[in-house]
LUMMI-330645 format. One record per residue (C-alpha): y, z, x. Coordinates in steps of 0.05 Angstrom, whole numbers, plus 5000, padded with zeros to 4 digits. Layout:
<r py="Y" pz="Z" px="X"/>
...
//
This chain:
<r py="5308" pz="4372" px="4195"/>
<r py="5384" pz="4370" px="4202"/>
<r py="5389" pz="4444" px="4182"/>
<r py="5336" pz="4462" px="4235"/>
<r py="5373" pz="4422" px="4288"/>
<r py="5438" pz="4456" px="4270"/>
<r py="5405" pz="4524" px="4273"/>
<r py="5375" pz="4509" px="4341"/>
<r py="5442" pz="4483" px="4366"/>
<r py="5475" pz="4546" px="4341"/>
<r py="5424" pz="4590" px="4376"/>
<r py="5436" pz="4551" px="4440"/>
<r py="5510" pz="4562" px="4433"/>
<r py="5500" pz="4636" px="4423"/>
<r py="5452" pz="4642" px="4482"/>
<r py="5493" pz="4601" px="4531"/>
<r py="5543" pz="4656" px="4550"/>
<r py="5487" pz="4705" px="4562"/>
<r py="5447" pz="4654" px="4603"/>
<r py="5509" pz="4636" px="4642"/>
<r py="5524" pz="4709" px="4657"/>
<r py="5452" pz="4719" px="4681"/>
<r py="5456" pz="4658" px="4725"/>
<r py="5523" pz="4681" px="4753"/>
<r py="5495" pz="4750" px="4768"/>
<r py="5435" pz="4720" px="4804"/>
<r py="5480" pz="4673" px="4844"/>
<r py="5524" pz="4732" px="4865"/>
<r py="5464" pz="4776" px="4883"/>
<r py="5461" pz="4812" px="4930"/>
<r py="5534" pz="4833" px="4931"/>
<r py="5520" pz="4901" px="4963"/>
<r py="5469" pz="4932" px="5011"/>
<r py="5396" pz="4932" px="4988"/>
<r py="5355" pz="4995" px="4992"/>
<r py="5279" pz="4992" px="5003"/>
<r py="5249" pz="5059" px="4983"/>
<r py="5187" pz="5074" px="5025"/>
<r py="5151" pz="5133" px="4994"/>
<r py="5121" pz="5155" px="5060"/>
<r py="5151" pz="5184" px="5125"/>
<r py="5177" pz="5146" px="5185"/>
<r py="5121" pz="5120" px="5229"/>
<r py="5073" pz="5111" px="5170"/>
<r py="5041" pz="5043" px="5159"/>
<r py="5087" pz="5022" px="5102"/>
<r py="5147" pz="5045" px="5142"/>
<r py="5125" pz="5002" px="5201"/>
<r py="5118" pz="4939" px="5158"/>
<r py="5181" pz="4953" px="5118"/>
<r py="5222" pz="4958" px="5182"/>
<r py="5191" pz="4894" px="5208"/>
<r py="5213" pz="4862" px="5142"/>
<r py="5283" pz="4891" px="5139"/>
<r py="5317" pz="4848" px="5192"/>
<r py="5291" pz="4779" px="5170"/>
<r py="5304" pz="4798" px="5097"/>
<r py="5375" pz="4819" px="5114"/>
<r py="5387" pz="4751" px="5148"/>
<r py="5355" pz="4713" px="5091"/>
<r py="5398" pz="4747" px="5038"/>
<r py="5460" pz="4755" px="5082"/>
<r py="5462" pz="4829" px="5063"/>
<r py="5445" pz="4895" px="5096"/>
<r py="5375" pz="4922" px="5081"/>
<r py="5367" pz="4997" px="5086"/>
<r py="5300" pz="5033" px="5093"/>
<r py="5301" pz="5097" px="5052"/>
<r py="5240" pz="5142" px="5067"/>
<r py="5224" pz="5188" px="5008"/>
<r py="5157" pz="5220" px="5027"/>
<r py="5118" pz="5271" px="4987"/>
<r py="5061" pz="5279" px="4937"/>
<r py="5021" pz="5222" px="4964"/>
<r py="5077" pz="5173" px="4954"/>
<r py="5090" pz="5192" px="4882"/>
<r py="5159" pz="5222" px="4894"/>
<r py="5189" pz="5160" px="4926"/>
<r py="5154" pz="5115" px="4876"/>
<r py="5185" pz="5153" px="4818"/>
<r py="5253" pz="5148" px="4851"/>
<r py="5247" pz="5073" px="4855"/>
<r py="5219" pz="5066" px="4785"/>
<r py="5278" pz="5102" px="4755"/>
<r py="5332" pz="5072" px="4799"/>
<r py="5385" pz="5028" px="4764"/>
<r py="5355" pz="4958" px="4753"/>
<r py="5414" pz="4923" px="4785"/>
<r py="5380" pz="4892" px="4845"/>
<r py="5405" pz="4944" px="4894"/>
<r py="5340" pz="4985" px="4899"/>
<r py="5268" pz="4963" px="4908"/>
<r py="5202" pz="4997" px="4925"/>
<r py="5160" pz="4982" px="4987"/>
<r py="5093" pz="5016" px="4983"/>
<r py="5018" pz="5015" px="4991"/>
<r py="4971" pz="5009" px="4932"/>
<r py="4956" pz="5083" px="4924"/>
<r py="5016" pz="5105" px="4882"/>
<r py="5011" pz="5042" px="4840"/>
<r py="4937" pz="5032" px="4828"/>
<r py="4892" pz="5091" px="4845"/>
<r py="4937" pz="5152" px="4839"/>
<r py="4947" pz="5139" px="4764"/>
<r py="4871" pz="5139" px="4756"/>
<r py="4867" pz="5209" px="4785"/>
<r py="4934" pz="5242" px="4769"/>
<r py="4949" pz="5251" px="4696"/>
<r py="5018" pz="5281" px="4709"/>
<r py="5054" pz="5224" px="4743"/>
<r py="5125" pz="5216" px="4719"/>
<r py="5121" pz="5140" px="4722"/>
<r py="5075" pz="5086" px="4696"/>
<r py="5071" pz="5024" px="4740"/>
<r py="5061" pz="4974" px="4684"/>
<r py="5119" pz="5003" px="4645"/>
<r py="5168" pz="5023" px="4699"/>
<r py="5159" pz="4975" px="4758"/>
<r py="5159" pz="4899" px="4763"/>
<r py="5116" pz="4864" px="4815"/>
<r py="5154" pz="4821" px="4866"/>
<r py="5106" pz="4804" px="4923"/>
<r py="5049" pz="4826" px="4966"/>
<r py="5070" pz="4830" px="5039"/>
<r py="5013" pz="4853" px="5084"/>
<r py="4942" pz="4878" px="5085"/>
<r py="4896" pz="4914" px="5133"/>
<r py="4826" pz="4943" px="5136"/>
<r py="4818" pz="5017" px="5151"/>
<r py="4785" pz="5047" px="5212"/>
<r py="4740" pz="5108" px="5206"/>
<r py="4760" pz="5156" px="5261"/>
<r py="4732" pz="5224" px="5279"/>
<r py="4746" pz="5281" px="5327"/>
<r py="4713" pz="5262" px="5394"/>
<r py="4693" pz="5335" px="5401"/>
<r py="4641" pz="5324" px="5346"/>
<r py="4601" pz="5284" px="5397"/>
<r py="4585" pz="5229" px="5346"/>
<r py="4575" pz="5164" px="5384"/>
<r py="4566" pz="5121" px="5322"/>
<r py="4566" pz="5124" px="5246"/>
<r py="4494" pz="5148" px="5240"/>
<r py="4508" pz="5204" px="5289"/>
<r py="4569" pz="5225" px="5249"/>
<r py="4528" pz="5228" px="5185"/>
<r py="4477" pz="5273" px="5221"/>
<r py="4532" pz="5319" px="5248"/>
<r py="4563" pz="5324" px="5179"/>
<r py="4497" pz="5342" px="5147"/>
<r py="4484" pz="5396" px="5198"/>
<r py="4554" pz="5426" px="5198"/>
<r py="4555" pz="5496" px="5169"/>
<r py="4605" pz="5497" px="5112"/>
<r py="4615" pz="5422" px="5118"/>
<r py="4672" pz="5383" px="5151"/>
<r py="4742" pz="5366" px="5129"/>
<r py="4777" pz="5298" px="5125"/>
<r py="4850" pz="5279" px="5119"/>
<r py="4886" pz="5226" px="5078"/>
<r py="4956" pz="5209" px="5056"/>
<r py="4944" pz="5236" px="4986"/>
<r py="4904" pz="5236" px="4922"/>
<r py="4885" pz="5166" px="4903"/>
<r py="4905" pz="5134" px="4969"/>
<r py="4859" pz="5080" px="4998"/>
<r py="4842" pz="5129" px="5054"/>
<r py="4822" pz="5182" px="5003"/>
<r py="4779" pz="5137" px="4960"/>
<r py="4748" pz="5102" px="5019"/>
<r py="4723" pz="5169" px="5046"/>
<r py="4701" pz="5194" px="4977"/>
<r py="4661" pz="5130" px="4968"/>
<r py="4632" pz="5135" px="5039"/>
<r py="4612" pz="5208" px="5034"/>
<r py="4579" pz="5196" px="4966"/>
<r py="4537" pz="5140" px="4995"/>
<r py="4522" pz="5178" px="5059"/>
<r py="4503" pz="5242" px="5021"/>
<r py="4548" pz="5287" px="5063"/>
<r py="4598" pz="5342" px="5046"/>
<r py="4670" pz="5330" px="5067"/>
<r py="4729" pz="5368" px="5039"/>
<r py="4794" pz="5330" px="5025"/>
<r py="4859" pz="5354" px="5057"/>
<r py="4920" pz="5311" px="5038"/>
<r py="4980" pz="5301" px="5084"/>
<r py="5048" pz="5268" px="5078"/>
<r py="5031" pz="5211" px="5126"/>
<r py="4980" pz="5186" px="5176"/>
<r py="5019" pz="5216" px="5235"/>
<r py="5005" pz="5284" px="5205"/>
<r py="4932" pz="5265" px="5194"/>
<r py="4925" pz="5247" px="5268"/>
<r py="4957" pz="5313" px="5288"/>
<r py="4911" pz="5350" px="5241"/>
<r py="4850" pz="5319" px="5275"/>
<r py="4878" pz="5336" px="5343"/>
<r py="4890" pz="5408" px="5320"/>
<r py="4820" pz="5414" px="5291"/>
<r py="4843" pz="5423" px="5219"/>
<r py="4804" pz="5361" px="5197"/>
<r py="4749" pz="5323" px="5233"/>
<r py="4753" pz="5253" px="5204"/>
<r py="4797" pz="5202" px="5167"/>
<r py="4803" pz="5130" px="5147"/>
<r py="4869" pz="5100" px="5172"/>
<r py="4900" pz="5033" px="5187"/>
<r py="4885" pz="5005" px="5257"/>
<r py="4958" pz="5003" px="5278"/>
<r py="4960" pz="5079" px="5276"/>
<r py="4888" pz="5093" px="5295"/>
<r py="4877" pz="5048" px="5355"/>
<r py="4930" pz="5075" px="5403"/>
<r py="4899" pz="5144" px="5393"/>
<r py="4829" pz="5115" px="5401"/>
<r py="4847" pz="5079" px="5466"/>
<r py="4879" pz="5142" px="5492"/>
<r py="4813" pz="5179" px="5480"/>
<r py="4843" pz="5226" px="5428"/>
<r py="4803" pz="5196" px="5369"/>
<r py="4735" pz="5163" px="5364"/>
<r py="4730" pz="5100" px="5322"/>
<r py="4664" pz="5089" px="5286"/>
<r py="4676" pz="5026" px="5246"/>
<r py="4722" pz="4984" px="5202"/>
<r py="4722" pz="4980" px="5127"/>
<r py="4725" pz="4904" px="5120"/>
<r py="4664" pz="4863" px="5102"/>
<r py="4670" pz="4824" px="5167"/>
<r py="4692" pz="4844" px="5237"/>
<r py="4767" pz="4840" px="5253"/>
<r py="4783" pz="4791" px="5309"/>
<r py="4831" pz="4839" px="5343"/>
<r py="4779" pz="4895" px="5339"/>
<r py="4717" pz="4855" px="5352"/>
<r py="4685" pz="4913" px="5389"/>
<r py="4684" pz="4954" px="5325"/>
<r py="4626" pz="4943" px="5277"/>
<r py="4637" pz="4945" px="5202"/>
<r py="4609" pz="5001" px="5160"/>
<r py="4573" pz="4946" px="5122"/>
<r py="4532" pz="4927" px="5183"/>
<r py="4516" pz="5000" px="5198"/>
<r py="4476" pz="5012" px="5135"/>
<r py="4531" pz="5013" px="5081"/>
<r py="4522" pz="4943" px="5052"/>
<r py="4582" pz="4917" px="5014"/>
<r py="4628" pz="4974" px="5036"/>
<r py="4700" pz="4951" px="5035"/>
<r py="4767" pz="4987" px="5031"/>
<r py="4828" pz="4944" px="5045"/>
<r py="4899" pz="4972" px="5045"/>
<r py="4956" pz="4927" px="5022"/>
<r py="5031" pz="4934" px="5018"/>
<r py="5080" pz="4904" px="4969"/>
<r py="5150" pz="4901" px="4941"/>
<r py="5165" pz="4921" px="4869"/>
<r py="5229" pz="4927" px="4828"/>
<r py="5252" pz="4976" px="4775"/>
<r py="5234" pz="4952" px="4705"/>
<r py="5289" pz="4911" px="4672"/>
<r py="5314" pz="4883" px="4738"/>
<r py="5337" pz="4812" px="4719"/>
<r py="5282" pz="4761" px="4727"/>
<r py="5329" pz="4715" px="4766"/>
<r py="5338" pz="4770" px="4819"/>
<r py="5264" pz="4783" px="4823"/>
<r py="5250" pz="4709" px="4831"/>
<r py="5304" pz="4701" px="4885"/>
<r py="5277" pz="4761" px="4924"/>
<r py="5205" pz="4735" px="4917"/>
<r py="5226" pz="4667" px="4944"/>
<r py="5260" pz="4699" px="5004"/>
<r py="5199" pz="4741" px="5018"/>
<r py="5152" pz="4681" px="5016"/>
<r py="5195" pz="4645" px="5068"/>
<r py="5194" pz="4705" px="5114"/>
<r py="5119" pz="4719" px="5105"/>
<r py="5102" pz="4647" px="5122"/>
<r py="5142" pz="4650" px="5187"/>
<r py="5103" pz="4654" px="5253"/>
<r py="5152" pz="4706" px="5279"/>
<r py="5138" pz="4755" px="5222"/>
<r py="5063" pz="4742" px="5223"/>
<r py="5059" pz="4753" px="5298"/>
<r py="5099" pz="4817" px="5293"/>
<r py="5052" pz="4845" px="5241"/>
<r py="4991" pz="4825" px="5282"/>
<r py="5015" pz="4870" px="5338"/>
<r py="5002" pz="4927" px="5289"/>
<r py="4937" pz="4897" px="5263"/>
<r py="4967" pz="4876" px="5196"/>
<r py="4958" pz="4807" px="5163"/>
<r py="5018" pz="4777" px="5127"/>
<r py="4992" pz="4755" px="5059"/>
<r py="5048" pz="4743" px="5009"/>
<r py="5042" pz="4726" px="4935"/>
<r py="5080" pz="4708" px="4872"/>
<r py="5099" pz="4765" px="4825"/>
<r py="5040" pz="4747" px="4781"/>
<r py="4995" pz="4746" px="4843"/>
<r py="5014" pz="4819" px="4857"/>
<r py="5003" pz="4837" px="4784"/>
<r py="4934" pz="4806" px="4787"/>
<r py="4918" pz="4844" px="4851"/>
<r py="4936" pz="4910" px="4818"/>
<r py="4895" pz="4894" px="4756"/>
<r py="4835" pz="4876" px="4799"/>
<r py="4842" pz="4939" px="4842"/>
<r py="4848" pz="4983" px="4781"/>
<r py="4782" pz="4957" px="4755"/>
<r py="4748" pz="4960" px="4824"/>
<r py="4769" pz="5030" px="4842"/>
<r py="4763" pz="5055" px="4770"/>
<r py="4689" pz="5037" px="4773"/>
<r py="4680" pz="5072" px="4840"/>
<r py="4717" pz="5134" px="4816"/>
<r py="4672" pz="5137" px="4755"/>
<r py="4609" pz="5124" px="4796"/>
<r py="4623" pz="5180" px="4847"/>
<r py="4646" pz="5229" px="4793"/>
<r py="4718" pz="5241" px="4813"/>
<r py="4757" pz="5274" px="4756"/>
<r py="4831" pz="5264" px="4740"/>
<r py="4874" pz="5324" px="4755"/>
//
């Protein structure tokens, strides 16, 4: 017993300097500006939410927060940049679920692996998607759009923000259930998708309401429904796809903060705590609501569980509709 106690005491003595150093590093963090890498262009939905977050986060941590847009390859370029950044608490990732959850199910050549290279910190926001189409199609509702798509010679095209994005998989799931032919055209961001519809390059897309509804209200896009199971209070005039014959159809987009693997746990915990305080504030929640986002928040484990659940959910859908990894 005495030998065991001495051994444990010795281990404690050895560990103490390391633990003290870790505690000191956490207490000093952040000692320099923090970079949030957003793997999509300016004006995209994650960019909007990240910029809404930057100012209150800067105040909470008493440090400058810089938004670094790194678009390309459906978010995979910026995600890789964050994954392989030094794990010193100066760089974090702010992204949607596509590069983390669904892109790895469809892209076998990704340079990063979420579970190996990125640590979950917190969920931040969520939103349903709106199915929008080119008004020139003359489709007044979802049923009419399905008829137009079935009659279109050569089929129609739809846009998304990349392979494995929520917008991509939502449309693949929808077209499979509707029995229509729609060809996928990926773009760097939703602003480019909107422009592609206006230019006639594509005829439809799922996109977040904050980007879709200004175009809808200006008459440039036609909204046919939302991808949540229930109607959205701020969009009460829009029926769900579920109530238009697609029972159980749901495609929710969420946004989150992650850290490079090996970032000290104390730093991750300190950032997560700061994020929860911000996300619970009425000011932040109301700011997101103006863009049709809901502030949701989570613990690091809550985000990890969300990613595990989504991998299973979308993995089953990908298998059911026959999408093959590239």
